[in-house]
N, C-alpha and C positions, 0 to 999 in steps of 0.2 A: 184861111177857111178853103177846105181841099173844094173841089168843083163837084155839084150836084150831081147824083147817078142820074145817066141815060136809062130811062124805061126801057129803051128800044135794045138795051145789053142785059137782057134776061139771062139769069141763070139757066131756065128752060130752055133753052132755045140757042142756035148756033155752036160753031164750034168748040166756044168757051164751055161750053155746058159738060161738054167729056172729062172737063179736068175737073167738076165736083162729083161728077160720077164716079170716077176713078177716089176721089177721095173718099167717098161712101163705101166702095171697095173696099180700101186700104183700111178704114175703120173697124169694118166688118171682119178683118184677119187679125185685127189687135183684138179680137174678143178671148178669155181664157176659161170661157165657160165648159169648154170638156170636162178642165181638171179641176174648177173651183169647189162643184161639191163634194167632192171624195179626196181631194188635197191633203188633209189634215189626218184624214183616216189611215189613206197610203203612208204619211211618214210617221205614223204613231203606231206603223207597224213594228217598227226598226228604232228608234228614239222612246225614251222615257217624256213622261210630262214635262217636268224641269230643263232635259235638252230642249224640247219643243219650246220652249219659253225662250231658252239662248239661242234658239234660231230665229226665234220673230225678233227677238232683241236687235240681235246682229243686222238681220235686213233694214230694222229703222234705223242704225246708224251709221251703217255705210249708202242709206238713201240719203242721210242727210249730207253726210260728209264729201258725196259723190256730187250732190247737185252742181258746185264750182267746176269741176275737173271736166266734168262730161259735159257742160254746157260750154265752155273754151272750144272743144271739140267741134261742135256747131258751130260757133262764131267762127271761128280760123278753115273750116274745112266744109261748112256747109252743111244745111238743116238735114239734105237727103244721106251725107254720110254719117251724121250721129242717128237719123232713123234706122237706118241699115243696118251699123252697128247693133241697136236696141232690138232689130228683129231678130240677127243671127243670134245675139247672146242669148233670146228667148227660147230658139227653136235647139240650139245648143246644151241648154239647163233641162229642156223638158226632155230630150234624149236622155239627158244624164241621168234624170229620175228611173230611167227605166231600166237600168245597170246598177246605179249605185245603192249600197246598202250601210248603214249604219250612222253616226254623228257626225262623223269628219268627210264625209265625202259631201253629207249632204249640206253641211256646214260651207264647203267649197261652192255648191251648186246656189245656195241662198244669197252669198254673194255675187256671182255670175248673173242671179235674177235682179239684183236689187241694181246692179250697173244696167242691166236692160230696161230698169224702169227711169235710170236718172238720165241716159241716153235719149228717151223720146221725152222726157218730163220738159216740156218750157218747148221744145224743137217744134213739136207738132203743132201748137198753136201760132209759133212766129211765124213756122213755114207756111202754114195757112193763109194767115193774114196776109204776109206779104207777098205771096201768088195772086190773090183777090186783089189788093191795090194797084197790083202791077198790072192785071190781066181783066178783070171783070170792075168790081166795086169793094171798098174796106168795109162800105155799109152794111153788105151782104155779110160779113164776118158771124154774128149773134145768128140769125138764122141757119148758117150751113154748117156751123160748128154743132147747135143744135142737133139739128137732122142728123150730124153724122153720130151723135151721141146716142141718138133713138135705134139709130141702125145697130151699132154696136150692143147694146143693149136687146133687140130685137132678137140678134145674131146669138146672145148667151141666154135667152129664154131656150131658143131650139138647142144650143148645143149642151146644157144644161140636164136636159133630159138625156140626149143621147149620150152623154158621159157616164151619167148613171147606170145606163143601161149597160154600157161597155166595160165599166166597173164590174158588175157581176159577171162579165163572163171572164173578165181577165183584168184585175187591176192597172196592169199597163197600159192598155189599148187605149182610154184617154189621155194616155201622156204621147202615144203616138198618132191619134187623131188631129191634139192641139198643137203638136208638133208641123203637123202636115199643113195644117189651117193657117200657122204662122209663118211658115215658108212660103206660101203664097203671096202674104204681105209684099217679099222681094221682088217678086214677078210685078207685081200693080207697082210698087216704089218706083220701078225700073223705067214703066213707060211713063213717070210724071217728070216734069219739068225741075229743074232746082229754082230758087228764088235769088232773085238776083239783088236783094237786101237795099231798099231805099234808105237815105238817110235820114228819117224820120223812125224808120223802124230800125233802122242800125243804132239810134242812139236810145231805143227803149231797151233794145237786146244788151246793150253796154251797161245799162241800169242795173240789168237780172244779173249779169257776169260777174260782177261785183259785190256781191252776195254772197258773204260765207257765215258760217257760225258766229266767228266774230263780229262782222256788219251786223248781223240780223239782230244780234243782243245788244247792240249799240243804237238799230232801231226800235227794237223793243223797249230801250230805255226813253229815247227821247220821242217817238211818237204814241206809241200804246202803251206808256203809263200815265196818261192825263185822263182824269175821268171824261165822259162817260166810257170811251174804250177801253180802257185799264181793267174794268170788270168783264165787259164783255169779252175780252181778248181770254183773260185767266179763266173764266167761266165757262165761255164757249169750246177753249181750247182743253181744258181737263174733260169735257163731255167727249168732244171729237177723240181725244185721247182713248178715252175707257170704252168707247162705243169702237174703235179699231181693235183695242186689244180683245174685247169680248167677241169678236166677228170670229176670230180665230178659233175658239172654242163649238162654234155653231154645231160643227160634225160631232164630235164626243158626247157634247149634251144631248145631240136627237138621238143617237143610238145609245145612251143610255135613259131618254124619255121613250124610245120604243121597249127597250127591255123590264125597264121599273113600271112604268104606266099603262103600257099596249103589252098585248100576245102580239108579238112580231107577226104570227102567222094570220093574226085578223087584219092587218092593214091590208085590203085588196080593192082591186078596181077590176069591175065587171066579173067579179066572180074568182079573180087570180091575186096569189097571195102578193105583197109587192116585196121585193127584195129590198134590201136597206139602202144599196147604192142606187138602186133607181128612185126610192122614195127620197133621198136626197137629191137627186136630178130634180124631182118635180117641186119640191119643197124650195131648191134654189132660185128656178124658175119661175114662180110663182114671188119669193121674196123680189127678183130682178123686177117684174110687172109692177110690183108694189110702190117700186121707189121710183119708177117712171113716172108712177100718176102722183106719187109726191111731189115730185121734182116738180112735173108740170104744173101742179095747182101751188106750189110757193107763191106766188106774186098774190094769186087771190085770198089766201089764208093769211098773208101778213094784213093785208087791204080792209080784212074783215076782223079777224082776231086781235091783231098790232103783235108787234114784235116782242113787246116785256112779256105779255102774257102766254104766248107762243112758247117763247125762252124758259120760260117757269113751266108749264103743264107739260109738254113734251119732253126734257129730259128728266123729269119727275116720272112721270111718268114709265118711261123707259127704264131707268133705274132701278124704279120697285120693280118689274118684269124682270130684270135681272136675277134678283134676290128670289121670287118669287119659284123658280125650278126645282131648289134645294128644296122646298117642302112640298108641293105637288109637280111633279115630273111632267104633266100632260101640260101644263104653262110654259114649257121650252118651245112650243109651236108660236105663240102669241109674241114673245120675248123676239123670237128671230125676224116678225113679219116688224115688232119695234124698229129693232136695230136699223134694219135699212131704210124703213121708211122714214125714221127718226133724221137720220144723216141726210138724204135724198132733199128731205124739206126744210131741214135749219140751215142746210151749207148755202145755199142761195141766199138767204135773209141775212146770214152772216157776215159775207162777203159784200152785201149790199150795203149792209149799216159801217162795214168796215172802210169802203170805198168813200161812202157819204163822208163819213168823220175825217178822213184824209185828204190832205194837200196835194194837188198833183206833183208836187216836187216830192219824189220817194216814195211815191205810192205801190211801183212793184217791190221795191227793197221791204216796205211795211209789210204787205200781204203777202212775201216770200219768208219774211220772220216770222208772219202767225202760223204758215204752216209746217216750221219749222221747229217753232215751240210744241204743238200740240203732237210733233213727230217727237221729239226728244223727251214731253212727256210718256209718251207710250211704252218707254224703254223701261223703266223700273215698275211699272205695271205689269210687262208681259212677264218680265223675272216674276215678280212674285205671283201671278198667278199659275205659271209655270208649276211653282216649288207646292202652291197650296193644291193645284190639280194632282199633282203626284203624290199627295198624301193623303186627299180628302176627296176626290173625284172631283172633274169638271164644273161641275152645278156649285161646286163649293165656291169655285176661280171665280165664275159670272158673279156669284153672290157676292164675293168680296171688291169685285170692280165695280158693282150696283151702291156698295157700301162706301167706297173710297167716294166715290162720286155725291152719295147724296151727304156727306159731311161737308165734302168740300164746296155742295150749292149752298148747302144753311149758311156755313162762312162768309160766301161770297154774298149773297144776298140780304143777311144780319149787318156786316161792313158796307158793303158796295154801295148799298139801296137797290133798285129796279135797275137791270142791266140794258145800258143805253137806250132810256125810256126817254122820245122824245117829246117835245112840247106838248103835242096834240095828244099824247096819251096822258101830260100830268092836268089835265085841265078837271 
């Protein structure tokens, strides 16, 4: 048993509190809020919807395939090195979008962006855990990690509005601002210590490092195919894949909703017409705020409503809203809220139930396998959605994704029964 945390070693006082403050600052620099609201609109100026789907698919494939080699860099050369590479690749890719035009240059930048994601994946959490274990208390990990996520979301709320406004002035300005913010991460990172990586953390990292696509499939076969986890993994994995794919079309769908459902000039704030870029910034900021609230109350919703009911009602309602804008354009806006809110609400619940149903041996492997599962499921979805969007418009693409989930959910509930229903809910 680890020794009990010393109350005197508060993260709010003493020299080590600076470590936590710097971690929060680092999380703020990792926000991509400047470009999030306008990214798809920016890219779609130079590529078709089908090509946009291919770019999204390539991003997913590289992220899945890059987890193992980039994880090895973190294990071999240190967490800070891995994070520094992530920041550097992020800055270079953001600046690349300023000058790139056409499908092939964007493809190269998407690959670079994917590696930026994988170099940070896992390293941030492992690094923070090890630093807290060495300097403060590992018992503080959940609190500090959660607050760090809140700092990132708050930063995103502000920068999303700023990014939308900058896009109106010049479409490249949000990318320059995002690159500058990300570059500050190198300064913060340089001032922070490297973790020594104790034996316990090392064994945990080793388990994660061994997870590749082939190993993940083995874990899925052995650990995630027995009920009730089998249907939970398939059902939730399909839902997260659909939501992730549909999120790529928020911006073109919003543009279509404004064009077809509203007079763009009638979207006003204090009597001033809002340009599309600024409107998207405000929308994304509101979605981020909704996701923060949904994530915060996930435990309360699960306790009061139950996981099975929540997994039935929330995904089905979200899928229905994915179809709705095809017929009523203005329903795109509640669809956007549902996309962000449903993910934030359900992911902690699903992760918790998977943890409850897995043994301590291979837990990290199984969770990584689940992540790879929905990332891989996303690939054919974004390809199909890209083709449909190119021929019939972006609302047809989201309708397709909603329909795919509704069919899959019907099969899962008909064949598998209630998803991961605990004994307390079956009485």
